[in-house]
VOGU-712468 format. One line per 10 residues: number of its first residue (from 1); their letters; for each residue x negated, y negated, z of C-alpha. Coordinates in pm, whole numbers, padded with zeros to 5 digits. Layout:
// VOGU-712468
NUM> A> X/Y/Z | ...
This chain:
// VOGU-712468
1> MKKISSVLLL> -00001/-00003/00003 | -00286/-00233/00077 | -00457/-00158/-00250 | -00138/-00228/-00436 | -00097/-00570/-00258 | -00452/-00664/-00357 | -00383/-00571/-00719 | -00070/-00773/-00718 | -00240/-01072/-00576 | -00523/-01048/-00831
11> IVTLSCIATV> -00260/-01025/-01104 | -00085/-01334/-00972 | -00407/-01527/-00945 | -00508/-01432/-01293 | -00172/-01527/-01419 | -00195/-01866/-01256 | -00539/-01915/-01416 | -00394/-01820/-01752 | -00117/-02057/-01713 | -00348/-02346/-01629
21> IVNYYTIKVL> -00570/-02258/-01927 | -00266/-02235/-02168 | -00140/-02564/-02041 | -00463/-02739/-02077 | -00514/-02633/-02438 | -00142/-02708/-02505 | -00188/-03064/-02378 | -00522/-03084/-02582 | -00367/-02979/-02907 | -00059/-03208/-02841
31> SASRAYINGE> -00283/-03485/-02757 | -00493/-03443/-03079 | -00173/-03415/-03297 | -00032/-03735/-03139 | -00376/-03904/-03225 | -00351/-03784/-03588 | 00001/-03919/-03601 | -00124/-04254/-03468 | -00419/-04232/-03724 | -00175/-04179/-04006
41> SQYSKGQKEA> 00011/-04496/-03886 | -00319/-04692/-03912 | -00402/-04527/-04241 | -00059/-04613/-04378 | -00071/-04970/-04271 | -00417/-05014/-04406 | -00336/-04875/-04740 | -00016/-05082/-04771 | -00202/-05408/-04666 | -00467/-05315/-04917
51> SALLISYIYS> -00213/-05272/-05197 | -00043/-05604/-05122 | -00369/-05801/-05091 | -00498/-05656/-05416 | -00181/-05753/-05603 | -00205/-06107/-05448 | -00571/-06124/-05550 | -00487/-06036/-05907 | -00247/-06325/-05920 | -00454/-06581/-05733
61> ADESEYRAFL> -00822/-06461/-05781 | -00879/-06583/-05424 | -01209/-06419/-05301 | -01080/-06423/-04946 | -00793/-06205/-05043 | -01025/-05962/-05210 | -01251/-05932/-04898 | -00935/-05885/-04691 | -00856/-05603/-04944 | -01188/-05442/-04893
71> KAISIPIGDR> -01142/-05459/-04511 | -00792/-05306/-04525 | -00892/-05029/-04762 | -01177/-04940/-04529 | -00936/-04801/-04284 | -00815/-04494/-04498 | -01165/-04470/-04636 | -01303/-04429/-04271 | -01059/-04138/-04230 | -01168/-03975/-04549
81> HAREALSATV> -01538/-03997/-04436 | -01432/-03819/-04110 | -01247/-03545/-04302 | -01533/-03494/-04542 | -01791/-03462/-04251 | -01565/-03209/-04068 | -01491/-03014/-04385 | -01855/-02966/-04482 | -02015/-02630/-04440 | -02232/-02781/-04163
91> TNDRVALAGF> -02004/-03026/-03972 | -02140/-03366/-03860 | -01961/-03485/-03561 | -02150/-03819/-03558 | -02035/-03916/-03902 | -01676/-03801/-03820 | -01690/-04015/-03500 | -01799/-04325/-03708 | -01530/-04259/-03966 | -01249/-04222/-03709
101> LQAGNHHDDI> -01371/-04538/-03534 | -01369/-04729/-03872 | -01013/-04609/-03921 | -00914/-04773/-03597 | -00859/-04460/-03385 | -00914/-04490/-03012 | -01249/-04366/-02891 | -01098/-04145/-02626 | -00876/-03963/-02871 | -01149/-03877/-03128
111> GNMIWLFKNF> -01295/-03590/-02926 | -00961/-03407/-02935 | -00912/-03494/-03305 | -01253/-03339/-03398 | -01183/-03027/-03173 | -00851/-02967/-03340 | -00978/-03012/-03688 | -01282/-02770/-03638 | -01058/-02512/-03463 | -00741/-02517/-03666
121> RHLGSFENAI> -00847/-02632/-04010 | -00769/-02292/-04167 | -00449/-02217/-03963 | -00104/-02245/-04143 | 00054/-02590/-04117 | -00260/-02775/-04011 | -00442/-02639/-04327 | -00135/-02792/-04532 | -00170/-03120/-04345 | -00550/-03147/-04432
131> TIWEQGDAMV> -00464/-03062/-04807 | -00209/-03339/-04800 | -00465/-03571/-04636 | -00725/-03478/-04905 | -00476/-03561/-05187 | -00398/-03890/-05029 | -00773/-03979/-04995 | -00804/-03913/-05371 | -00529/-04164/-05435 | -00675/-04414/-05189
141> EELHQTGLAA> -01011/-04382/-05373 | -00821/-04441/-05704 | -00675/-04769/-05539 | -01020/-04862/-05431 | -01168/-04813/-05774 | -00881/-05009/-05928 | -00953/-05299/-05685 | -01326/-05291/-05787 | -01238/-05296/-06164 | -00989/-05586/-06114
151> HAQIASQNIT> -01251/-05773/-05924 | -01510/-05733/-06194 | -01262/-05845/-06469 | -01135/-06154/-06267 | -01499/-06237/-06185 | -01593/-06235/-06553 | -01277/-06430/-06637 | -01201/-06166/-06898 | -00861/-06043/-06805 | -00528/-06112/-06977
161> HAQKDQLISK> -00168/-06129/-06834 | -00091/-05790/-06988 | -00394/-05639/-06811 | -00292/-05788/-06485 | 00056/-05646/-06525 | -00089/-05315/-06603 | -00314/-05321/-06291 | -00022/-05414/-06079 | 00200/-05140/-06219 | -00085/-04891/-06142
171> INTISAGLTV> -00121/-05009/-05789 | 00247/-04985/-05721 | 00240/-04628/-05857 | -00051/-04534/-05637 | 00117/-04707/-05338 | 00434/-04511/-05404 | 00252/-04182/-05429 | 00063/-04251/-05109 | 00386/-04327/-04932 | 00505/-03973/-05022
181> KQQAFSDTLG> 00181/-03812/-04913 | 00177/-04003/-04577 | 00539/-03899/-04505 | 00453/-03546/-04582 | 00145/-03554/-04359 | 00352/-03700/-04080 | 00622/-03442/-04117 | 00369/-03147/-04125 | 00210/-03284/-03809 | 00561/-03315/-03661
191> VISRKINFWA> 00621/-02941/-03740 | 00297/-02847/-03584 | 00390/-03043/-03257 | 00730/-02886/-03244 | 00580/-02534/-03293 | 00317/-02591/-03027 | 00594/-02724/-02783 | 00809/-02417/-02856 | 00529/-02161/-02806 | 00382/-02350/-02508
201> FLVNVIVTLF> 00740/-02343/-02344 | 00780/-01971/-02428 | 00438/-01882/-02286 | 00503/-02075/-01979 | 00841/-01917/-01917 | 00695/-01571/-01983 | 00410/-01637/-01751 | 00631/-01800/-01480 | 00868/-01506/-01480 | 00569/-01267/-01472
211> IIGNIILFVW> 00428/-01460/-01168 | 00769/-01477/-01001 | 00807/-01099/-01064 | 00472/-01023/-00919 | 00529/-01251/-00624 | 00867/-01070/-00547 | 00684/-00735/-00575 | 00409/-00864/-00360 | 00660/-00989/-00102 | 00850/-00660/-00125
221> TTFRRMQTAQ> 00534/-00453/-00075 | 00421/-00674/00212 | 00766/-00636/00370 | 00754/-00257/00318 | 00406/-00249/00473 | 00527/-00463/00772 | 00838/-00243/00803 | 00618/00073/00793 | 00380/-00090/01055 | 00683/-00173/01264
231> NKIIEQNNNL> 00825/00172/01227 | 00488/00306/01338 | 00486/00088/01637 | 00839/00181/01727 | 00749/00551/01680 | 00441/00499/01898 | 00663/00326/02167 | 00912/00602/02148 | 00633/00857/02196 | 00493/00651/02485
241> QAVNAELDKV> 00838/00640/02626 | 00874/01014/02593 | 00544/01070/02755 | 00626/00848/03029 | 00959/01025/03075 | 00787/01347/03069 | 00539/01222/03335 | 00834/01089/03545 | 00978/01446/03525 | 00644/01593/03624
251> VYNLSHDLRS> 00637/01361/03929 | 00989/01445/04022 | 00925/01813/03975 | 00616/01811/04184 | 00768/01590/04457 | 01089/01797/04453 | 00937/02151/04428 | 00662/02083/04676 | 00928/02043/04953 | 01018/02415/04951
261> PLNSLTGLIS> 00672/02542/05019 | 00616/02266/05270 | 00942/02358/05446 | 00800/02722/05439 | 00467/02610/05580 | 00648/02402/05845 | 00862/02720/05944 | 00549/02939/05953 | 00354/02677/06169 | 00664/02671/06402
271> LIDHEDNIDE> 00646/03055/06423 | 00272/03042/06515 | 00336/02781/06764 | 00577/03009/06949 | 00372/03332/06891 | 00106/03465/07128 | 00020/03796/06953 | -00291/03742/06743 | -00203/04000/06494 | 00127/03825/06422
281> IRVYTALMLE> -00043/03498/06389 | -00284/03640/06130 | 00014/03767/05931 | 00177/03412/05944 | -00154/03249/05840 | -00189/03505/05565 | 00166/03410/05443 | 00067/03046/05465 | -00236/03095/05251 | -00029/03294/05011
291> SVNRQREFIT> 00220/03000/04995 | -00051/02753/04946 | -00213/02957/04664 | 00132/03009/04496 | 00188/02635/04498 | -00154/02567/04365 | -00084/02794/04074 | 00253/02612/04035 | 00092/02280/04012 | -00169/02397/03765
301> EILQSVKNKQ> 00106/02547/03535 | 00284/02221/03544 | -00026/02016/03459 | -00136/02252/03180 | 00209/02251/03028 | 00200/01859/03017 | -00157/01869/02869 | -00071/02130/02603 | 00293/02022/02544 | 00390/02386/02560
311> AGTNCDLGEV> 00440/02678/02803 | 00394/03049/02773 | 00673/03238/02609 | 00633/03555/02812 | 00817/03552/03135 | 00835/03831/03409 | 01171/03737/03544 | 01142/03966/03851 | 00805/03810/03939 | 00957/03463/03902
321> IEDVVAQNNY> 01250/03540/04126 | 01018/03692/04399 | 00789/03377/04387 | 01100/03149/04431 | 01229/03348/04720 | 00884/03357/04880 | 00863/02978/04852 | 01190/02932/05047 | 01240/03222/05301 | 00988/03098/05566
331> SNKGRKLSYY> 01144/02757/05619 | 01340/02705/05938 | 01673/02763/05752 | 01533/02992/05498 | 01425/03269/05722 | 01774/03290/05860 | 01923/03379/05522 | 01959/03719/05353 | 01828/03741/04994 | 01977/03989/04744
341> RDVLVNDINC> 01837/04056/04400 | 02000/04228/04110 | 01763/04203/03819 | 01870/04406/03524 | 01629/04222/03283 | 01251/04204/03346 | 01028/04065/03080 | 01186/03793/02855 | 01083/03538/02605 | 01127/03201/02749
351> DALKLKIVLN> 00946/02910/02918 | 00839/03077/03244 | 00743/02734/03414 | 01075/02575/03338 | 01263/02880/03447 | 01072/02873/03777 | 01148/02498/03830 | 01527/02584/03758 | 01552/02878/04010 | 01347/02702/04269
361> NLVSNAVKYS> 01581/02406/04271 | 01895/02632/04295 | 01749/02850/04559 | 01612/02562/04772 | 01951/02386/04737 | 02116/02700/04853 | 01890/02721/05157 | 01936/02341/05240 | 02316/02366/05205 | 02356/02708/05374
371> DIRKQESWIK> 02628/02746/05650 | 02464/02892/05945 | 02794/02908/06133 | 02899/03209/05926 | 02820/03560/06053 | 02566/03617/05763 | 02436/03345/05531 | 02320/03480/05212 | 02173/03416/04867 | 02238/03647/04568
381> IRAYRSETDC> 02032/03625/04248 | 02146/03844/03954 | 01998/03862/03612 | 02143/04057/03320 | 02181/04016/02938 | 02446/03981/02680 | 02381/04043/02311 | 02161/03737/02258 | 02148/03548/02590 | 01981/03607/02929
391> IIEVEDNGIG> 02229/03530/03208 | 02124/03444/03551 | 02359/03386/03853 | 02245/03214/04176 | 02527/03257/04429 | 02545/03156/04794 | 02812/03140/05072 | 02698/02796/05190 | 02906/02492/05264 | 03005/02467/04885
401> IRSDDKEHIF> 03066/02134/04687 | 03358/01900/04721 | 03579/01887/04413 | 03512/01497/04379 | 03147/01565/04363 | 03135/01860/04127 | 03145/01668/03798 | 02867/01437/03914 | 02611/01680/04068 | 02398/01696/03742
411> EKFFAAQQSR> 02366/01320/03732 | 02030/01146/03811 | 02006/01027/04158 | 02343/01158/04266 | 02373/01277/04620 | 02681/01448/04758 | 02872/01291/05047 | 02767/01566/05278 | 02391/01544/05206 | 02167/01311/05377
421> ESTGIGLYLT> 01849/01470/05274 | 01907/01505/04895 | 01712/01278/04644 | 01973/01341/04382 | 01704/01465/04132 | 01691/01834/04162 | 02000/01941/03970 | 01928/01663/03715 | 01590/01824/03650 | 01752/02174/03651
431> KDAIQQMQGT> 01991/02081/03379 | 01723/01894/03173 | 01500/02197/03186 | 01778/02434/03084 | 01873/02208/02797 | 01507/02198/02676 | 01528/02594/02664 | 01853/02551/02448 | 02056/02689/02737 | 02350/02582/02948
441> INVNSEYGVG> 02442/02576/03321 | 02780/02599/03486 | 02898/02577/03837 | 03189/02741/04027 | 03224/02612/04387 | 03481/02605/04669 | 03420/02367/04946 | 03361/02568/05272 | 03325/02903/05077 | 03022/02885/04863
451> TKFIINIPCF> 02876/02805/04516 | 02774/03004/04213 | 02542/02861/03938 | 02555/03044/03601 | 02264/02998/03361 | 02274/03105/02993 | 01936/03098/02818 | 01907/03230/02447 | 01613/03463/02478 | 01521/03819/02367
461> TNNN> 01411/04076/02612 | 01086/04268/02543 | 01205/04553/02747 | 01473/04637/03005
């Protein structure tokens, strides 16, 4: 995308440069054409004055009028000298400059006039204009020679009225012919100017549209690049938010799931505190060490799961259930409960860490909300399979859940009315972990009777 933008920017820059060059030479050609049209006006004026002065001189024989004739005829003659200097095989710009100045052209215009003649002398309409100019110069030279001949006859006083009439008729014929040539020259230059204007306008329109198109394309590619960058930033932000959310869950899991082994350790410490038999104390300390090691493994599994973004697929369900029970049955309330297991499924393919978090949350809640007033408080864990799912039930005969609270128990930070110890995060994490395993969780509970959580996880058993 960046390379495309650079190419488009280069194209736009070159197009702008091309436009400047085209307009520069267009102005140069039009300026030279205007100078030639002005020069033709001087040419025509000089020729007509020369014709009128020569006729007057023939009648009056006044030398001042003859000198005025020579001065007037020098204007078109100067243009002829310039044309001949530029038409030669080896052009002579200095002679051309002198000729154009003699013809009354402005000094600042002559450079463009010479440039146009040298570069366009063989092109179409301008070549026709030069041909007309050459024909006009021949007629001017004829007028000049007529003036010289008339001056010689008048000076020798050897001229009759009939000869004068003949000279005047010739002068009028030449003048009329020159008028036609001058008009044709002006018309040809007008055609050239109109053609140049048309093509210059067309080129400018095409180049302008091309530049606009490239600018639009450049803006579009820039917008796309910015949009892509913005989308990338949004994606990175979303990834960071996902990572932060995952880290939050890790913190919640660690803080929540550490409570069960801590409660067990507290219970074991309480037993040691009331025990005098050294052998029993050793048993309790061994259980404490086992609980600590089990929790260390649990923390390591969580950290590795976050680091690798994945957990193992092979899960020994019976071992997971035993670990969960062991983490909870030595707390002050946990050791007063009976634990029943009915595991009909052993090795399954699912996320063992998430499953351990789920079962630990459910069992620790069952311990926390057990009803010690009943003759026997128990927790039953049952696992079996359907055609495609592994079904795990965690049931207790604790205090149950009020009907008003049942629909909110999976909400984050929700704590039931009867709970003062709950953080409101355990069941939220439980449902989130099950959903990540593409599973579902449902609850049946009657307040004062007990609660049953039913988990459905799509997984395949390796063996029964």
